[in-house]
C-alpha positions, -999 to 999 in steps of 0.1 A, spaced: -627 -188 -10 -644 -181 -44 -642 -144 -38 -605 -147 -30 -598 -167 -61 -617 -142 -82 -596 -114 -68 -564 -133 -76 -576 -139 -112 -583 -101 -116 -548 -94 -103 -534 -119 -128 -518 -139 -100 -539 -169 -112 -548 -176 -149 -583 -188 -158 -606 -214 -144 -578 -240 -141 -561 -217 -116 -527 -219 -133 -499 -198 -118 -486 -172 -143 -453 -179 -161 -427 -152 -154 -404 -163 -183 -404 -139 -212 -416 -143 -248 -384 -139 -269 -390 -119 -300 -364 -120 -328 -363 -99 -359 -368 -63 -370 -369 -31 -350 -372 -2 -375 -379 35 -378 -412 35 -397 -421 64 -419 -458 67 -428 -469 89 -456 -507 93 -460 -524 110 -489 -549 137 -481 -571 127 -511 -574 96 -534 -540 86 -545 -530 94 -581 -500 76 -596 -474 93 -617 -478 127 -600 -473 145 -567 -499 139 -540 -505 161 -510 -498 140 -479 -491 140 -442 -460 123 -428 -449 109 -395 -421 88 -381 -429 60 -355 -411 30 -341 -419 -3 -359 -406 -36 -371 -425 -69 -369 -406 -84 -339 -405 -50 -321 -442 -44 -326 -451 -78 -313 -428 -73 -283 -445 -39 -275 -480 -54 -279 -471 -82 -255 -456 -58 -230 -488 -37 -231 -508 -69 -226 -489 -76 -194 -465 -103 -207 -428 -101 -201 -412 -95 -235 -376 -96 -247 -363 -85 -281 -332 -96 -299 -326 -74 -329 -299 -54 -348 -296 -16 -344 -273 9 -360 -251 31 -338 -272 62 -348 -299 84 -334 -327 61 -346 -311 31 -330 -307 49 -297 -343 62 -298 -356 27 -306 -337 12 -276 -348 39 -252 -385 35 -263 -383 -3 -258 -369 1 -223 -397 26 -214 -422 1 -227 -408 -26 -205 -391 -46 -233 -358 -63 -224 -334 -55 -253 -302 -69 -236 -282 -90 -261 -293 -71 -292 -267 -65 -318 -252 -30 -321 -236 -22 -355 -211 6 -359 -210 3 -397 -248 1 -405 -278 24 -403 -308 13 -383 -335 -3 -404 -362 17 -420 -397 9 -434 -416 35 -455 -453 29 -461 -475 49 -484 -511 49 -472 -541 61 -491 -567 85 -477 -586 56 -461 -555 43 -443 -549 13 -466 -513 6 -476 -506 11 -513 -469 6 -513 -441 -1 -488 -403 1 -491 -380 -16 -466 -342 -10 -460 -335 -40 -437 -302 -54 -448 -287 -51 -413 -308 -81 -401 -287 -104 -422 -261 -98 -395 -283 -118 -371 -264 -149 -380 -264 -185 -366 -232 -175 -348 -249 -146 -332 -278 -168 -322 -255 -194 -307 -240 -167 -285 -274 -158 -272 -285 -194 -266 -287 -191 -227 -309 -161 -231 -331 -177 -257 -334 -210 -238 -348 -191 -208 -379 -180 -228 -413 -195 -224 -420 -189 -261 -401 -177 -291 -415 -157 -319 -394 -148 -350 -401 -128 -381 -387 -136 -415 -364 -106 -417 -339 -131 -403 -316 -149 -427 -326 -184 -439 -297 -201 -420 -307 -183 -388 -344 -194 -391 -331 -230 -396 -312 -227 -363 -343 -215 -345 -363 -245 -358 -335 -269 -348 -333 -254 -313 -371 -255 -309 -371 -292 -319 -343 -299 -294 -352 -276 -265 -390 -279 -268 -395 -241 -264 -425 -234 -287 -415 -214 -318 -439 -192 -338 -428 -177 -371 -445 -146 -386 -440 -140 -423 -433 -104 -433 -437 -103 -471 -439 -125 -502 -403 -120 -512 -390 -130 -478 -409 -163 -478 -376 -175 -494 -361 -173 -459 -384 -200 -446 -367 -234 -447 -382 -264 -465 -380 -285 -433 -404 -270 -407 -400 -295 -380 -400 -278 -346 -424 -251 -357 -454 -247 -334 -472 -222 -356 -467 -203 -388 -486 -170 -392 -488 -156 -428 -512 -140 -452 -528 -157 -482 -503 -142 -507 -474 -154 -486 -490 -189 -484 -494 -188 -522 -457 -180 -525 -448 -209 -502 -467 -235 -522 -462 -220 -556 -498 -217 -568 -529 -195 -565 -553 -202 -536 -587 -188 -547 -609 -206 -522 -612 -224 -490 -604 -259 -505 -572 -246 -520 -562 -229 -488 -569 -261 -468 -548 -281 -492 -519 -256 -489 -521 -257 -451 -520 -295 -452 -489 -292 -473 -472 -269 -449 -482 -292 -420 -467 -321 -439 -434 -301 -440 -433 -301 -402 -454 -272 -389 -479 -281 -362 -504 -254 -371 -509 -226 -396 -528 -193 -394 -537 -176 -427 -548 -140 -424 -571 -125 -451 -570 -88 -445 -602 -72 -433 -622 -104 -440 -608 -126 -413 -585 -156 -407 -583 -193 -414 -565 -216 -390 -558 -253 -389 -574 -276 -364 -559 -310 -371 -568 -319 -407 -596 -294 -406 -596 -257 -415 -615 -231 -393 -627 -197 -405 -632 -167 -382 -646 -134 -396 -629 -102 -386 -645 -73 -366 -660 -47 -388 -644 -14 -378 -637 20 -391 -601 18 -403 -579 46 -393 -545 30 -402 -537 -6 -411 -501 -4 -400 -493 -28 -372 -526 -47 -372 -511 -80 -384 -484 -77 -357 -511 -70 -331 -529 -101 -342 -498 -122 -339 -490 -108 -305 -524 -117 -291 -521 -152 -305 -488 -155 -287 -504 -141 -255 -531 -168 -256 -505 -196 -261 -484 -182 -234 -513 -184 -210 -513 -222 -215 -542 -226 -238 -536 -247 -269 -569 -237 -284 -560 -219 -317 -596 -208 -322 -595 -190 -289 -561 -175 -298 -573 -162 -331 -604 -147 -316 -582 -128 -292 -560 -118 -321 -588 -104 -341 -599 -83 -312 -565 -67 -307 -561 -63 -345 -594 -44 -346 -583 -21 -317 -551 -14 -337 -570 -6 -370 -591 19 -351 -560 37 -338 -536 60 -356 -507 44 -337 -488 13 -348 -494 -2 -313 -527 8 -298 -523 28 -265 -556 12 -254 -540 -22 -249 -537 -33 -213 -534 -66 -193 -571 -71 -190 -584 -64 -225 -586 -100 -235 -600 -114 -202 -635 -115 -214 -627 -139 -243 -625 -173 -227 -622 -209 -238 -656 -216 -221 -676 -192 -243 -666 -206 -277 -701 -221 -281 -713 -185 -284 -690 -173 -313 -679 -137 -314 -683 -138 -352 -717 -152 -362 -713 -148 -399 -687 -171 -413 -672 -165 -448 -657 -198 -460 -647 -182 -493 -631 -150 -480 -619 -126 -507 -582 -123 -512 -574 -91 -495 -535 -91 -495 
């Protein structure tokens, strides 16, 4: 019997030691699906002059990246986004379908170009500047979301990025509060923090970096005590939990009134693009499996983020359904990250 159970767990027909049957409902991802342009300098970047660089175009967008990471991790993923009726939009949809992402219900716009994101990376793969043309996501209105309510209600988990308009994010929060489908919101930039409503009731988890948290609370957060106070403020606004990413240093996450720090893997960075989305996807993966342990979810997120940092691709091709199986809730007493850094440097 034990051997048979072990075989079922390996085949992902049972999940973990509690022998929970896997959920076949999808994770619904809402937000951006872009054509990403990455320009990487071949030598240290010099401002105010021309820099020799390499260039490539890849598929990106926070919601789309999360959906592809989830699909590669073996989770059914759906994507509601807006695409232009152009070559880029058709290529994005075809790629999503090949990756196993359900894009039915996405908005097709005849009068708008598909969103683009252009990142300038230095010779170490670190982003120095990014420019986004994403006005078409303002067309994902409350009325559009209402028309997709049956599809959204069928999800096991919803994850949305802040490329959506403020009113649409408010609808998602209200629906989550009413329908009890867990909602995770992933911030995308400091300017777009204005799209996060004041009332966060219904929000299971907010994932953002330290700069975005500073924007939310309107003050600098130089140390752990200040981050903890800011997280408590966000939780008082209605969010159940908060995860604060600190670049290559690690992450904070709330645990009730406490704040937990986990250090990141030390890796040779090839390209930072997509690492934060990979982290968010793995956190969603962990919650989807039925575990409410946010420390476990973040440890899984840090592993997938490290794999992405070591890859030139926005979504690591090394991801598979079993890559997180060795990180369990029963090995938390032997932490993966032995060196905590409670006063992590601001890396945003």
